[in-house]
N, C-alpha and C positions, 0 to 999 in steps of 0.2 A: 394572368392566371391568379385566382384568388388564393390568399394565404390559407393554410390548413387551420381548421378550428381547434384550439387547444382545450383539452378536456381535463387536464391535470397539470399542476405546476408544483415543483419542489426545488429545494436548494441544497447545496453542498458546500462545506467549508473544510479546507485542508489546513491544519495548524502546524506549519513547519517552523523550524528554528531560523530560517533565513527569510522566508516570506510566507504570508498568509494569503491563500487564494480562495476565491469564492465563485460559484457558478449557479445560475438560475436556469432551470430546464423545464420545458413544456412537453407533454405527451399529447399528440394529436388524436383525433377520434379514430384514425386509422392505425394507431399504435406507433407512429413515427416519433422518434425523440429529436427535439429541436433545441439547441442551445439559444436561449433568449438573451443572455448576458453573462459575461465573465470578467473577472478582475483579479488583480493581486496588488499587494502593498508590502512594505518592509515589515518583518515580524517584530513584535515587541512583547516583553514579558514571558518569553518562552526560551528555555535553554536545554539543548539536547533532548527535545521532545517533552519536557516537563514545564508546567506553568510555574514561573518564579515570581511573577508580579501580576496579581489578579486584575488590578485596575488597568494596567497597560495592555494586557492580553485581551480584556473585554473591549477596550477601545479599538484595538486593531481588528478584531473580529467584526465589530459593528461597522467600522469604516469599510472593510473589504466587501461585506455583503451589501452595504448601501450603494457602493459603486456598481456592483453587478445588477442590483435592482434598478438603478437609474438607466443603465443600458437596456435592460429588459422592459422597462416601463411597466413594471409590476412588482409587487412585494411578495415576500414569503414569510410564513409564520413559523416554519419548522425546517430543520436542515439535518442532513447526514454529515457526520463529522469524521474526518480522517485523522489518525493519530499514529505517530511513529515511535514514541517513547513509552513511558509508563511500564517498563519491564514486560513487553509483549512476549508471549510464549505460545507455542502451539502443541497440541496433542491430538491423537486419534483414539477415540473410544469405540469399542465394539459391543454390540448387543445381539442376542439371538433368542427366538422363541420357537416353540413347537407349532407346526401347522397340521401335521397328521396326514399329509398327502392330498388334502383337498384344495379347492380353488382359493386363492388369496383374495380377500375382500379389503376394502378401505379400512374397516374396523381392525383388521389384523395389522395393517401398516401403522395405524394410530397406536395400537397396543405396543407394538415394537418400539416406536419412538418414545412412548411414555416409559417403557422399560429402559430405554437408552439414557434417560435422565439419571437413573440410579447408578449407572456405571461411570458417570463423569466424576472425576476427583479433582476439584479445583485447589485443594490444599490451602484454603483460606483466601484464595485469589478471586477476582471478579471474572465471570464468564461474559465475554463480549458477544460471542455468537457460537451456537452449537448447531451445526447444519449436517443433515444426512448427505454424505458424498455419493455413495452408491450402495446398492443392496446386494445380498448374496442369497442364492437359492441352493441349499444343500452343499454349501461350500464353494459354489461357482460364483466368482466375482464379476463385477462390471454390469450389473443389472440396473438400469436407470429407473424403471417403474415396474415393480413386480405384480401390480394389480391384474387379476385375471389369469395369472399363471398358477401352476400346481407345484407344491414342494412339501417335503417332510419338515424342513426347518427353514425359517426365514431369518436372515441376519442383516445388519446394517453397519457400515463404517461411518462414524460421526466425526467430523472435524470440529475441534473445539479451540477457540482463540481465547487465551487468558491474559489478564493484565493485573497489575497492582491496583488495588481499589482506590487508595487515596489520590494518586495522580489522575486517574480517570474522573474521579469526582471533581477535581479541580478543573479539568478540561470542560466537563459538563457545566459547572457553575459559571465559568468564563463565558460560555456561549449563552447560557440562560440569562446572565446579567446583561447581555446584548439584546435582550427582549426576543429571544428565539427559543423555540422548543427543540429538543434534541430527539430526532427519530431513532438514531442509534449511533454509537461510536464504533467505527470500523478500523481494524488494524490496517496500516498502509500496505503490508505485503498482499493482503487480500484484494484491496482496491487496485494496486498496481498490477497484480496478476490478471485482473479482469481487463485492464487496458492494454497490456503489452504481450500477453501470451495467448497463443492459439489453443484451441481445444486439443489438437494433436500433440502440441508440445507438452501440455499438462499431462496427457496420457502417457507419452513416451518417457518423460522425465526431463526436467529442466531446472536450472538454478536461476533465481531472480535476485539480482544484487541492486538494491536501491541506494544510490549514493546521495545522501542528503547533505545539508550544510554541516551538521554536527553529529549525525548518526548514520551509519550504514547498516541497512537491514539485509540479511542474507537468508533466503528462504528456498526450500526445495519442494518441487511439485512432482508427484508420481501417481500414476493411475487416476489422473483427473483431479487430485486434491493436494492441498498443501500438507506435507507430512512432517515438516520440521522447519524451524527458523531460529535465528539468533540475531542479536544486535551487537554492533561494534561501535564503541564511542569515539569514532574517528569519521570525519567527513571532509567535504571539499572546503569547508571553512578553515580547516587546519592547514590546508595548502595556502590559502590566502594569508593566514597569520604568519606562516613561515616566510612568505615573500615579503610581507611588511617588516618582519624582524630582520631578515637578511639585508635588505636594502635601506632600512631605517626610514620607511615611508608610511603614510597613512593607510589604514585598512581599505578605504574606498579606492585609493590609487592602486593598491595591490590587487584588489578584486578586478579592476578594469584591465590591468596588465595581464592577469590570468585569463580573462575571458577574451580579450581582443588579440593579444600577442602570444599567449601561452600555448603550449603543445606538450603532449605526452611522448612525442617522438623527436629525438634530436636529429639535426641535419648539419652537414659540414658548413653550410652557408650561415648558420647561426653565429659563428665566430666573427663574421664580417658585418653582421647587421646590428645597428644600434637603434634602440627603440626609446622614444621619449617617455619619461615618467609622467609629465604633465600632459593633460588633454588639451586640445586646441581651445584657446580662450582663457586657460588658467594662468594665474600669475607666474611669470617666468622667474621672478626674483625670489621664489620660495626656497625652502631648504633643498640642498643638493643631495641626491640619493647616494648612498655608498656604492662605490665602483662606477659612478657616473662620470661622464666627460664634462667639459666646461659648458655644454649645452643641456646638461641634466638628462643625458641619455645613457642607458645601460646596455651592455651586450646581451643580445637575445639568448646567447648560449648560457649565460649565468642564470637567467630566468628559467629556462628549460631545465637546467640542472637542479635548481631548487624544487621545481615541480616533480621531477622524476624521483628524487629522493623521498619525498612525501608519498608519492604513489607506490613506491617500493614497500614502504611500511604498511600502507593500506592493503595492497594485494597480498602481502604476507599474512595479514590477519584474515583476509577473505579466504585464502587457501586453507588456513587452519580451520576456519568455520566450515568450509565445504567438507573437509576431511572428517570433522566431528559429526557432521550430519550424514555421513556415509555416501556423499556424492563424488568425492575425489577419486574413489576407486573404480567408478563406472566410466569406462572409456567411451569417448566420442560424444558424450552428451553436452548439450549446449548451455552456455551461460548468457543471460540477457542482462545488460546493464541499463538502468534507468535512473531517474532522479536528476536534480539540477546538476550534480557533479558529473553526470554522464555526457554533458554537452561539451566537455573539454576536447579539443581537437586531438585526434589520434588515440583516444583512450581505448577504443575497442582493440586496436592492434597491440597496444601495450599490454592490456589485460590478457589477450590471447597468448602472448609470449610468456607472461608471468604465470598464468594458471595452467597452460598446456591444454586448453579446451577451446573449441570454437566459440567465439564471442560476437554478439551483435548488440546494437543499441536499440532499446525499446522506447518508442515514442507514444505520445497520446494519439489515439485514433482520430481520423478526420471526421468528427461528428458534424452533422448539419448545423450551420450557424456558428461553429467555433472559430474564433479569430485565429489567424495564422500565427500570431505571436504566442498562442497557447497550445499549439500543436508541436510541443517540444517535450523532451524527456522530463524536464522539471515540472510539467503539469500533467504527467501521466497518472499520478495518484488521484488528482482532482477529477480527471475524466473517468477514471475507474470507479470513483465514488458514485457518480451519476449512473453509470452502467450497472453497478451493483444495486443501487436503489431501484432502478427501472425494472430489473429482473425480479424484484420482490422475493428474495430467497427464503426458503422455509427455515424455520428455527424450531427445534424440537421442544423448546420451552413454551411455545405457543400452542402446543397440543395438550389439551387438558383432559381431565376425566369426566367431562360433562356429557360426552356422547353416550348413546345407548346402543347395545348390540341389536341388530335387526334380523339375524339369522340364528338358527339353532347350532349348537356345538356339543360335542360329546367327548368323553374320555378326559385326557389330560388337558385339552384345550379349555373345557368347561371349568375344571378345577382351578386352572391358572387364572381364569377371568374372575371367578368368585374370590380368590385370594387377593387379586389386585383391587377389586371393588371394596372389600373390607378394609384393606390398607389405605386406600384413597379417601374413603369417607369416614372412617372411624380411627 
């Protein structure tokens, strides 16, 4: 069977504090999305989502995208960039215009979106994206496309993602220095939500907790859109550091112990199990870990204890964040954990007990051509980036005053249009 013909190719780069991942995706003539290549490498020059070394960050981005390009056997000139730091914040803006009971045309929708730009209050911050989530007709919510319907008043709820300007400019510059154009910088909660959450979950209400290496993002979706988010400067890397400090070992050893032998749930058998600090083939004569036996093995119970202590701190902060976002008081609603930290064994059960909510793990969807190693929670944001890009979401800032009305309007509708035309052009 012949391979589908690719009509469009684009790339995505997720700039995490632990690893930088990249993906090259093709869209076939039939609209199918195919992963042509994907890669990841250790992060450099990024700390808790902020660029701290421009040269190192640029090298890491260039190296990650080149690996993906080699696998795809094609190159990309522009990418969509995922970002989890930079003081991300979310708000919902609302705008409404008079229709006068007549049929809604595309010009009315465009006018509404232009009016929506005026109600956004970034307070000196950078607007990453401002997207119409859903429309309202005479106060009735949940309208996906109002064109062709009749109403007295047409409104829209606009989701706005904000960030601190200087950190975002650093991210953009690091990517541009790697000889890539930036299509857009996308907040990781938006990208991860595209990958991990179903439409029904977003409608009913769900909390998405993305556990990164140094930052944990907590976001709440309701009525189909992200209604609030916050960031916690704690991540899975803090668990690694605690293990390294407790046992007096290197970070790479602590990371391996956490991933291979760690668990969020203690077991009675842990007290009888001794786990080696050194991997097979490593020098046995190296430093002996604290609490280790003469073969440099530590009790698994001690490792699990260190992990659960750190998880207790993290879940306490997540619980506070959910309460501040108004989610904790809503009974029965689900929490979805994703990010590299969500790959820890037993984390869903631990979080469910700590938060008192049903919890599941959100993984990257099984995209055509995506390697099995990248179908994990740690790569959900990267997969979400390409899903977001392929959807080509509307942004109200792209709606300009260049269009011309093509039908007649009377009364207040005409007055409003004349006022907006004078304001836009003069």
